[in-house]
N, C-alpha and C positions, 0 to 999 in steps of 0.2 A: 257491386263495387263498394269497397269500404272508402269512406271520405276521410280525409285528414282535417281534422277540425284544429283551428288555431285561434287564439284571441290576442288582442293587442295589450301589451304590459307596459307601464312607464317606469323609467329608471332616470334617476337625478343624481349627480354627484353631491355631497354634503357641502353645504354652504355656498354652493354655485348660484348664480342668477337662475330664476325660475325659467328664464328662456332656454336653458340648456336642458330641457328634457328630451330623452330620447325614447322611442317606441320601438319594442321588439315583439315579434310574433312567437307565441309560446303555445304549445299543445297542453290543454289542462289534464290529459290522460298521462303524462309525464310523471315520474316520481321527482321529488325534490333533488335527488342526486343527479337524474338526467337533466333536469333544469340547469342547476348549476354548471354540470359540464358542457352544456350546450350555449348557454348564454354568455359565460366568462369569455371566450375568446371574441365574441361579438362586442361585448362592452369594452374590452381592452382596447380594440381599435376605434370604437365610436368616442370613447372619452380620453383617447390618447394616454392610455395608461401602460403603455409597453414597458416601461421602466418600474413599474409597481406591482406589488401584491396587493389584492384589495378584497373587501367582504362586499357581500350583497346583504343589505338590511332592509326586512320587509318594514314597511310604514304601517304601524297600528296605531293610528291616532287616539282611539278610544281608551285603550289600554296605557298608552303612553301619558295621555293627559291624567287619568285617573291616578297614576302612580307617580307623577312629576318625573317621568323619564324623557331625557332629551332625545328626541327621535334619531338624531345624527349620531348618537352614542348607543342607541339600543343593540342588544344581541345580535350578531350575524346570523345569517341563515345557515343551519347547519345540515350537511347531507342525511338523507333518511331515504326509506322506501315508501315514505307515504306520498300519496298521489296530490298534485296541486289542487285538483277539483274538490278533493275531501278537506282541503285546508281553507281554500277562498272561495269555493263554490264553482260551479260549471263556466262562470262567465270571467272568473279569476279577478275578483273585486279587489285588487290590491295594487299596491305602488311600492317601489323599492329605491332605497338609497345606495350608491355606489360609494364605499368609503376606502380610501387608501389605508393600508395597514402600516403601523409605526410611523405615522406622520402627524406632526403636532401643526393643527390647524390654527392660525391666529384667533379664531373665534372661541377656542377652548380656553384662553387666558382670562376672557370676559366671563366665563361661565365658572370660575374657580376649579378648573379640571387641570389635573397634573399626571404626568407619568410617574407611577410610582408601583411599588409592590402591593397588589391586594393582599389584606390580610386574611381573606376568606379562601381564595383559590391560590394564592402565593405566585400569581403570574405578575411580570412586570407590564403593567397596562395603564390605561387611562382610568383613573380613579376620581371620585367627586364625593362631596358630603351629601348624604340623603337624610341625615338625621339632625336632631338638635343638639347634639354633641359636635365634636371635632373631627370624630373618626369618619375615614372615607373607605369606600370600595368599589369595586368596579360594576357597571351597569348589568352585566351578565349575573354577578353574584346577588345584587339587589333585587333583580326580577325573580330569583330563586328564593331570597330570603322572605320576599313580601307574600309569597304564597303561603307560609306558614305562620309568619308573626310580623309585627311592625317595629320591632325594635333591634337597634345596633347590636351586630353580633359581638362587640367588644365589650361594651358598657352597658346594654340593654336601654339606652335612651330611645324614646320614640322618635317615629319618622316624622318629617316636617308637616 
């Protein structure tokens, strides 16, 4: 008989108190697509997000700290056929943020984050300054750019 394995995975709404962490049981053999489709309806109820579209954002503290990425603004998890166990290990050593889409959290003002068009992807999204210049880009584009160089895509100023 085949057993169904599941692991506990933590979810927290961005900028909510640490007491608002929810646990969901997840199968490490699921693909990312199966994971998103399975947990989104559950999270919608748990976090009372019936009126919101939202993103699931993996917390990668080492990567985020290394590149000065605000975890709450990190790129959302994208659907793929990659298995969860191949990304985060058999025990799923990961935690996720739940972030409302197109929602301006008050904390963003303190971080000098604004809603504008990103000059790299041209999407109207949350952008912030990552460089020593005044130019801004979104976290998704910044994460892609730093894999290749450490310079502003507009003026070539270096990262902070």
